[in-house]
C-alpha positions in Angstrom: 31.8 164.2 129.9 32.2 161.1 131.9 33.9 161.7 135.3 33.3 165.4 135.3 30.7 167.4 137.3 29.2 170.4 135.5 28.5 173.5 137.5 26.3 176.3 136.1 24.8 179.3 137.8 21.2 178.1 137.7 22.1 174.7 139.2 24.4 176.2 141.9 21.8 178.9 142.7 19.2 176.2 143.2 21.5 174.0 145.2 22.4 177.0 147.4 18.7 177.7 148.1 18.2 174.0 148.9 21.1 174.0 151.3 19.8 177.3 152.9 16.5 175.5 153.5 18.2 172.6 155.1 20.3 174.7 157.4 17.4 177.0 158.5 15.2 174.0 159.2 17.8 172.6 161.6 19.2 175.8 163.1 17.4 175.6 166.4 19.1 172.3 167.2 22.6 173.7 166.2 23.2 177.4 166.0 26.5 176.9 164.3 24.4 176.1 161.1 24.0 179.9 160.8 27.5 179.9 159.2 26.3 177.6 156.4 22.9 179.3 156.1 24.7 182.7 155.5 27.2 181.2 153.1 24.4 179.4 151.2 22.0 182.4 150.8 24.9 184.6 149.9 26.0 182.2 147.1 22.4 181.9 145.9 22.1 185.7 145.7 25.4 186.0 143.8 24.3 183.3 141.3 21.0 185.0 140.6 22.5 188.5 140.4 24.9 187.2 137.7 22.1 185.4 135.8 19.9 188.6 135.9 22.8 190.8 134.7 24.4 188.6 132.0 22.1 189.5 129.2 23.4 188.1 125.9 27.1 188.6 126.5 27.8 188.6 130.3 29.8 191.8 130.1 27.7 193.4 132.8 28.9 190.7 135.3 32.6 191.4 134.7 34.9 193.8 136.6 34.7 197.2 134.8 38.5 197.3 133.9 38.3 193.8 132.5 35.2 194.5 130.5 36.8 197.6 129.0 40.0 195.7 128.1 38.0 192.8 126.6 35.9 195.1 124.5 39.0 196.8 123.1 40.7 193.4 122.4 37.5 192.2 120.7 37.5 195.2 118.4 41.1 194.6 117.6 40.5 190.9 117.0 37.7 191.6 114.6 39.9 194.1 112.7 42.6 191.4 112.4 40.1 188.7 111.4 40.3 186.9 114.7 44.0 186.5 114.9 44.4 188.2 118.3 43.6 186.3 121.6 40.9 187.8 123.9 41.9 188.4 127.5 40.6 186.5 130.5 38.0 188.3 132.6 36.8 188.0 136.2 33.4 188.2 137.8 32.8 191.6 139.4 32.8 192.1 143.2 29.6 191.0 145.0 28.5 194.5 146.0 29.3 195.8 142.5 27.0 193.2 141.0 24.3 194.0 143.6 24.5 197.8 142.8 24.3 197.1 139.1 21.0 195.2 139.4 19.5 197.0 142.4 19.8 200.6 141.5 18.9 203.2 144.1 18.3 200.5 146.8 17.3 202.0 150.2 20.4 202.4 152.4 19.0 200.3 155.1 18.4 197.3 152.8 21.8 197.7 151.0 23.6 197.8 154.3 22.0 194.5 155.3 23.4 192.9 152.1 26.8 194.6 152.7 26.8 193.1 156.2 25.9 189.7 154.7 28.8 189.9 152.3 31.3 190.9 155.0 30.1 188.3 157.4 30.2 185.6 154.7 33.8 186.6 154.0 34.6 186.3 157.7 33.1 182.8 157.8 35.0 181.7 154.7 38.3 183.2 155.8 37.9 182.3 159.5 41.1 183.5 161.1 40.6 183.1 164.9 39.8 180.5 167.5 36.5 182.2 168.4 34.1 184.4 166.5 30.8 185.7 167.7 28.0 187.1 165.5 24.7 188.7 166.7 21.9 186.3 165.7 19.2 188.9 164.9 21.7 190.5 162.5 22.1 187.2 160.7 18.4 186.8 160.5 17.7 190.3 159.2 20.4 189.9 156.5 19.1 186.5 155.5 15.6 187.8 155.1 16.8 190.7 153.0 18.8 188.4 150.8 15.8 186.2 150.2 13.6 189.1 149.3 16.2 190.3 146.8 16.5 186.8 145.3 12.8 186.7 144.7 13.1 190.0 142.8 16.0 189.1 140.5 13.9 187.3 137.8 11.8 190.5 137.3 14.9 192.6 136.9 16.7 190.3 134.5 18.2 191.7 131.3 17.7 188.5 129.4 16.5 184.9 129.8 16.4 184.0 133.5 14.9 180.5 133.4 15.4 178.1 130.5 12.6 175.8 131.3 9.5 175.5 133.5 11.2 173.1 135.9 13.8 175.6 136.8 11.2 178.2 137.5 9.1 175.8 139.6 12.0 174.7 141.7 13.1 178.3 142.3 9.6 179.3 143.4 9.2 176.2 145.6 12.5 176.9 147.4 11.7 180.6 147.9 8.3 179.6 149.3 9.8 177.1 151.7 12.4 179.6 152.9 9.7 182.2 153.4 7.7 179.7 155.5 10.8 178.6 157.5 11.4 182.3 158.3 7.8 182.8 159.4 8.0 179.7 161.7 11.4 180.9 163.0 10.0 184.3 163.9 6.9 182.8 165.5 8.7 180.2 167.6 12.1 181.7 168.5 10.6 182.7 171.8 8.6 180.6 174.2 5.0 180.2 173.3 2.4 181.2 175.8 -1.0 179.5 176.1 -3.9 180.0 178.4 -4.6 177.2 180.8 -7.1 176.6 183.5 -5.9 178.6 186.5 -3.5 180.8 184.7 -1.0 181.1 181.9 1.6 178.5 181.2 4.8 179.3 179.3 5.9 176.4 177.1 9.4 176.2 175.6 9.4 174.6 172.2 12.2 172.2 171.2 12.5 173.4 167.6 14.9 170.5 166.7 12.0 168.1 167.3 9.4 170.0 165.4 10.4 169.0 161.9 10.0 172.6 160.8 10.9 171.8 157.2 8.2 169.2 156.9 5.6 171.6 158.5 6.6 174.3 156.0 6.3 172.0 153.0 2.8 171.0 154.3 1.7 174.6 154.8 3.0 175.6 151.3 1.0 172.7 149.7 -2.1 173.8 151.7 -1.8 177.4 150.4 -1.8 176.0 146.8 
């Protein structure tokens, strides 16, 4: 429809991955981008959890009381030949969606995602003049979220990708984020190189490295 913007889970999941890549590639120049990196990877994970759980009806993505109420109303509506309205439903809570798809997840991994969810909520509902977050915790939660995102297609209860382009873009974004994380972990400390007469510590200005371009080059080289 002209004048409207259509949002669906696959598009928003992909847009969130793209935004996470953008934030992570620039984060050494501006640490405040961690806020948007966390929000983006959280949103991507929520989208892909919902896609993997929806099956043919989407019932598994709804809050349990809402699903129960809807199923009863649906039965009543069929009995009355469709004369009764069906109730509105809401998407289940983030951690409920996570636990539905990732059954028996190790506590340490689940706790990272729970921390991600709580931190994202703090960022969204920022209610103070100052808020400090431990950077290694953000990195660990981000890495766990990406690993879980990569796994969601294999756990899907129905169709996950509707065409090859969606699959290719998803894979490319996950590869780029993996590369960005590898570069981040390699270069977050000063590099040390051996020089004539001793060892020289060199501090790298990550903002000038163009890490995103480097990663895309390395990904292409791997292929």
